[in-house]
C-alpha positions in Angstrom: 7.7 24.6 4.8 7.9 28.8 3.6 10.3 29.1 0.7 10.3 26.0 -1.9 12.9 25.4 -4.4 12.4 24.1 -7.9 13.4 20.7 -7.1 10.7 20.6 -4.1 8.2 21.8 -6.4 9.1 19.0 -9.0 9.1 16.4 -6.5 6.0 17.4 -5.0 4.3 17.4 -8.3 5.6 14.0 -8.9 4.6 12.7 -5.9 0.8 14.3 -6.3 0.8 12.6 -9.4 1.8 9.2 -8.7 -0.3 9.2 -5.4 -3.3 10.4 -7.3 -2.9 7.3 -9.6 -2.6 5.1 -7.0 -5.5 6.3 -4.9 -7.8 6.7 -7.7 -11.1 5.6 -6.7 -10.1 4.0 -3.6 -10.9 4.8 0.4 -7.7 6.8 0.1 -7.5 10.5 -0.7 -4.5 12.7 -1.5 -4.3 16.0 0.1 -1.5 18.1 -0.9 0.6 20.9 1.1 -1.5 23.5 2.9 -3.8 21.1 4.7 -3.0 21.4 8.4 -2.6 18.5 10.5 -4.0 19.0 14.1 -2.1 17.8 17.1 -4.9 18.3 19.8 -2.5 17.0 22.7 -0.2 19.7 21.5 -2.9 22.4 20.7 -1.1 23.3 17.4 -1.0 22.0 13.8 1.9 21.0 11.0 1.6 21.4 7.2 3.1 18.6 5.9 4.1 18.6 2.0 1.6 15.8 1.2 -0.7 13.6 2.8 -3.1 10.6 2.5 -6.2 10.0 4.4 -8.2 6.7 4.6 -11.9 7.2 4.3 -13.6 10.3 5.3 -11.4 13.3 6.8 -12.0 13.4 10.6 -11.9 17.3 11.7 -11.0 18.6 15.1 -14.3 20.2 16.5 -15.8 20.4 13.0 -13.2 22.9 12.1 -12.6 22.1 8.2 -9.0 23.4 8.8 -7.9 20.8 11.3 -7.3 17.4 10.1 -6.8 14.9 12.4 -6.5 11.3 10.5 -3.4 11.3 8.2 -2.6 7.9 7.6 0.6 8.8 5.2 2.8 11.8 5.2 5.2 12.9 3.0 8.1 15.6 4.1 10.4 16.8 1.4 13.3 17.9 3.3 14.6 21.3 2.2 18.3 20.8 2.4 21.3 18.1 3.1 20.0 16.2 6.0 22.0 13.2 7.8 20.6 9.9 7.1 18.9 7.7 10.0 21.9 6.1 12.0 20.3 3.2 14.3 22.9 4.1 16.9 21.9 7.6 17.0 20.1 8.8 20.2 17.5 10.7 18.2 16.2 10.5 14.5 17.2 13.0 12.1 14.1 15.0 11.9 15.1 18.4 10.8 11.7 19.8 11.0 10.7 17.9 14.3 7.5 17.2 12.5 7.7 13.5 12.5 8.8 13.5 16.2 5.3 15.4 16.8 3.2 13.4 14.5 4.0 10.0 15.8 1.4 10.0 18.2 -1.6 10.5 15.7 -3.1 6.9 15.9 -4.1 7.2 12.5 -0.5 7.6 11.3 1.0 4.5 9.6 3.6 5.6 7.3 5.9 8.6 7.4 8.2 9.2 4.6 11.4 11.7 4.4 11.9 12.7 0.7 15.5 14.1 0.1 16.0 16.5 -2.6 19.6 16.4 -2.8 19.9 13.3 -3.7 17.6 10.3 -4.7 16.9 8.9 -1.4 13.5 8.1 0.6 13.6 7.1 4.3 10.4 5.4 5.3 9.2 5.0 8.8 6.3 2.5 9.3 4.2 1.7 12.5 5.1 -1.8 13.1 3.0 -1.6 16.8 1.3 1.0 18.7 4.8 2.7 20.1 7.3 1.0 17.8 8.5 2.4 14.6 10.3 0.3 11.9 12.2 2.1 9.2 13.4 1.3 5.6 15.6 3.4 2.9 15.5 3.4 -0.8 18.3 5.1 -2.7 19.0 5.3 -6.5 16.8 6.1 -9.3 16.5 2.1 -9.9 14.6 1.7 -6.7 10.8 1.8 -5.6 9.2 2.8 -2.6 6.6 0.5 -1.6 3.7 1.8 0.8 1.8 -1.0 2.4 -1.0 1.1 3.4 -2.2 2.0 0.0 -0.6 -1.1 -1.7 1.5 1.8 -3.9 4.8 1.3 -5.7 6.7 4.6 -6.6 9.7 4.4 -8.8 12.5 6.4 -7.4 13.1 7.5 -11.4 9.3 8.6 -11.1 9.5 10.8 -7.8 12.7 12.1 -9.1 11.8 13.0 -12.6 13.0 16.3 -13.8 15.0 16.7 -10.5 18.4 18.5 -11.1 20.7 17.4 -8.3 23.3 19.8 -9.3 21.0 22.7 -8.2 22.1 24.2 -4.9 19.2 24.3 -2.3 
């Protein structure tokens, strides 16, 4: 993501703080925007807003800028995006990153975090090639991450976010 808004920055800061506390001294490590997730079969990388790695980072050909094993990826959506519609033929993937990342064998959870409203859409690996989905909406909701046993209150994810700001 190139141009970040104030709300995106606030959401990213809040998620980093929440995930740092959640992962603490566990086997999980939180890595911020700027770390490249390498997709070998596509010969290119993507840059999620935030990711979590279980255990030691696996690197493509030993290159420290090509991470292979994220287990959780957060994508903060840059603008209004249609919500998931189970009858739609495709997922609402504005950047195309989720579509490209689904093949990562280590990836267990992919979250779309909206900045124009308090809504998080979470896709989780139910089986090898089958993804399930949950949505949390409203500041009283809680996002639960099975992989890290994290409970992320929406009011904390969206702390100081001003929904009246234009994206």
